[in-house]
Each structure stands twice: as C-alpha cells, then as structure tokens.
C-alpha positions in Angstrom: 0.0 0.0 0.0 1.4 3.4 -1.0 1.9 6.2 1.5 -0.9 8.3 -0.1 -3.3 5.4 0.3 -2.3 4.7 3.9 -3.0 8.4 4.7 -6.3 8.1 2.9 -7.3 5.2 5.1 -6.3 7.0 8.3 -8.3 10.1 7.3 -11.3 8.0 6.6 -11.0 6.2 9.9 -10.7 9.4 11.8 -13.7 10.9 10.1 -15.8 7.8 10.9 -14.7 7.9 14.6 -15.6 11.6 14.7 -19.0 10.9 13.2 -19.7 8.1 15.7 -18.5 10.2 18.6 -20.8 13.0 17.5 -23.8 10.6 17.4 -23.0 9.5 20.9 -23.1 13.0 22.3 -26.3 13.4 24.4 -28.9 16.0 23.5 -29.3 19.0 25.8 -33.0 19.5 25.8 -34.5 22.8 27.0 -37.9 22.8 28.7 -40.3 25.5 29.8 -41.8 24.4 33.1 -44.5 25.9 35.3 -45.2 24.2 38.7 -47.4 24.9 41.7 -47.6 23.1 45.0 -50.4 23.3 47.6 -49.5 20.6 50.2 -51.2 20.9 53.5 -48.6 21.2 56.3 -49.6 17.9 57.8 -50.0 16.1 54.5 -46.9 16.2 52.4 -45.4 13.3 50.4 -42.6 11.4 52.1 -40.2 8.8 50.7 -41.9 5.5 50.4 -45.4 7.0 49.9 -47.5 5.1 47.4 -49.7 6.4 44.6 -52.1 5.3 41.9 -52.3 6.5 38.3 -55.7 8.0 37.5 -57.0 8.3 34.0 -59.6 10.3 32.1 -62.3 8.4 30.3 -60.6 9.1 27.0 -57.4 7.5 28.2 -58.9 4.1 29.1 -59.3 2.3 25.8 -57.8 1.9 22.3 -54.5 3.4 21.1 -54.7 6.1 23.7 -54.7 3.5 26.5 -51.6 1.9 25.1 -49.8 5.2 24.8 -50.8 6.0 28.4 -49.4 2.6 29.5 -46.0 3.6 27.9 -46.1 7.1 29.4 -47.0 5.8 32.9 -44.2 3.2 32.7 -41.7 6.0 32.2 -43.3 8.2 34.9 -43.1 5.3 37.4 -39.3 5.3 37.1 -39.1 9.1 37.4 -41.5 9.3 40.4 -39.5 6.5 42.1 -36.4 8.8 41.9 -38.5 11.3 43.9 -39.4 8.7 46.6 -43.0 7.8 45.4 -43.8 4.2 44.7 -46.6 2.9 42.5 -49.2 0.9 44.3 -50.6 -2.3 42.9 -54.3 -2.4 42.0 -54.7 -5.7 43.8 -53.5 -4.2 47.1 -55.9 -1.3 46.7 -58.8 -3.7 46.1 -58.0 -5.4 49.3 -58.5 -2.2 51.2 -54.9 -0.9 51.4 -54.8 2.9 51.7 -53.0 4.8 49.0 -52.6 8.6 49.8 -51.9 10.0 46.3 -53.4 9.9 42.8 -51.3 10.9 39.8 -52.7 12.0 36.5 -50.8 12.5 33.2 -52.0 14.3 30.1 -49.6 14.6 27.2 -49.7 15.5 23.5 -47.2 15.7 20.7 -47.7 18.0 17.6 -45.8 17.6 14.4 -45.2 20.7 12.3 -43.8 20.7 8.7 -41.0 23.1 9.7 -39.7 25.1 12.6 -41.6 28.2 13.6 -38.8 30.5 12.5 -38.4 29.0 9.1 -40.2 30.3 6.0 -42.7 27.9 4.3 -41.1 25.5 1.9 -42.0 26.0 -1.8 -44.0 23.2 -3.3 -42.0 20.5 -5.1 -41.7 21.1 -8.8 -39.4 21.7 -11.8 -37.4 24.9 -11.2 -34.1 26.3 -12.5 -31.4 25.8 -9.9 -28.2 26.6 -11.8 -26.6 27.6 -15.1 -24.4 25.8 -17.5 -22.1 27.6 -19.9 -22.1 26.2 -23.5 -19.8 27.9 -25.9 -20.6 31.6 -25.7 -24.1 31.1 -24.4 -25.6 30.4 -21.0 -28.2 27.6 -20.6 -30.3 27.4 -17.5 -30.3 23.9 -15.9 -33.7 22.6 -14.8 -34.1 20.2 -11.9 -36.8 18.8 -9.6 -36.5 20.4 -6.1 -37.9 18.8 -3.0 -38.3 20.3 0.5 -35.2 19.3 2.6 -36.0 20.7 6.0 -37.0 18.3 8.7 -40.3 18.5 10.5 -40.6 20.1 13.9 -42.1 18.6 17.1 -43.7 20.2 20.1 -44.4 17.9 23.1 -46.4 19.0 26.2 -47.0 17.2 29.5 -49.2 18.1 32.4 -48.9 16.1 35.7 -51.2 16.6 38.7 -51.1 14.9 42.1 -54.3 14.5 44.0 -54.7 13.9 47.8 -57.0 10.9 47.8 -57.9 11.5 51.4 -59.3 15.0 50.7 -60.0 14.7 47.0 -58.1 18.0 46.3 -55.4 18.5 43.7 -52.3 19.5 45.6 -49.6 19.6 43.0 -49.6 20.7 39.4 -46.8 21.0 36.8 -46.6 21.5 33.1 -43.6 21.2 30.8 -43.0 21.9 27.1 -40.2 20.5 24.9 -39.6 21.2 21.2 -37.1 20.3 18.5 -36.5 18.4 15.3 -36.6 15.0 17.0 -39.5 12.5 16.5 -41.2 11.0 19.6 -39.0 8.6 21.5 -39.0 7.2 25.0 -35.8 9.1 26.0 -37.4 12.4 25.0 -40.6 11.7 27.0 -38.6 10.7 30.0 -36.6 14.0 29.8 -39.9 15.8 29.6 -41.1 14.0 32.8 -37.9 14.7 34.6 -38.2 18.4 33.7 -41.8 18.5 34.8 -40.8 17.1 38.2 -37.9 19.4 38.7 -37.8 20.5 42.3 -40.5 18.1 43.5 -42.1 18.4 46.0 -41.1 22.0 46.5 -40.7 23.5 43.0 -39.9 27.1 42.2 -43.4 28.6 41.6 -42.3 30.9 38.7 -42.0 29.8 35.1 -38.4 28.5 34.5 -36.1 26.9 32.0 -35.0 23.3 32.8 -32.2 21.6 30.8 -32.1 17.8 30.7 -29.6 15.7 28.9 -30.9 12.7 27.0 -29.5 10.1 24.7 -30.1 10.7 21.0 -33.1 8.9 19.6 
C-alpha cells in the first residue's frame, strides 16, 4: 500500500470515529416548566409513599390507553427517583390505603418546519443553476424537494391529588420542542423536567435543561 493510500485510510477512519463520537453526544433539551404546590402542612409526600395512576375516560381504551401505558411506565421510574412508589391495583382492592393519585395528560404535535423557518416551496421543476455552453448560458432545470426536517412540540401536564381530601395539591406543566421525533428518551426527559424541584418547586416559570441520549 502506498503512503498516499495509507494516509487516505487514516483520514477515513478518523472521520468515521468523529462521526460516531458526535452521534453518541447526548442531547441538551431545553424545557419550559410551570409548577405549583399546595401541600397541607400535615399532609406532604414522604419517601416511600404510594400512589395510583388515575385516567380520564378518553385514556382508558384503544390506542390512547396503550400510549398511556407507555407514558406511565416512564413516569413510574421518574417518580421513584422522587421517593414515590406505585401501588398495585390488587392491594388497593384489598383495602390498602393509597394517599396519592397521579394523572398524566400529554400531547405531541408535528409541524412541517420550525416556527422561525419560511414555508417551503412546493416540489416542482425549477431552475437551480446555469451551464455555460460555448458563448451562451443555458439554465439547468431540476426537480426540487423540501429538505427541512419536521418540527415537534411535546407538552406534558402532571397533577397529584390527595385521595384523602380529593383535592389536587400539585400541578406541573412542561413543554419541549425540537426536530426529533417522539422517542421514550425524549418523553422521559420531559417528565424529569416537569418534576424538577418536586415536592417544593420554584413557583415561577423557568427553563430546565435535561440531557438525554439521542433517539
């Protein structure tokens, strides 16, 4: 192998390593979070407290129920990191007291492009360059397609209800946006941002940055 070819292989390997390293870099996701707590002085969550997920009628069947199952599975892990443990339905049926009820409402909206981008022209045959032939100039015609990726906005609302009094005592909302399609890692980051500061969050709107693996 000649020296030039050896250097060519080395450059190619370094480029591949740089590409793989870039892909492994986690995403730094920015979230807008609004939270409000209204715990009674004598009724605050403590590590080891149990809760049940509560659902709206629209969340109890079909595709929505399956999506809710996946979201609650992620939330179970995040809530466990805050000291709350999910109660089993069987234990509740046997009369075991569970002090908290947790409700999740989420949505994801896909837009054709980012809010700050101009609308894409429709695909079609358009001139995109010029070719010089002899002394004349000939316009080159080609089919242009939109190249910009879609843009996603994800929103999550989480409430905690005191099942002893029936009152909602904790409310938090988080928003996340970017060019990444829905993925469990992104929803988990949204949940972590929503529960930032739990159970005593900053009451003002704030920006929360969470790192997540690339989907």
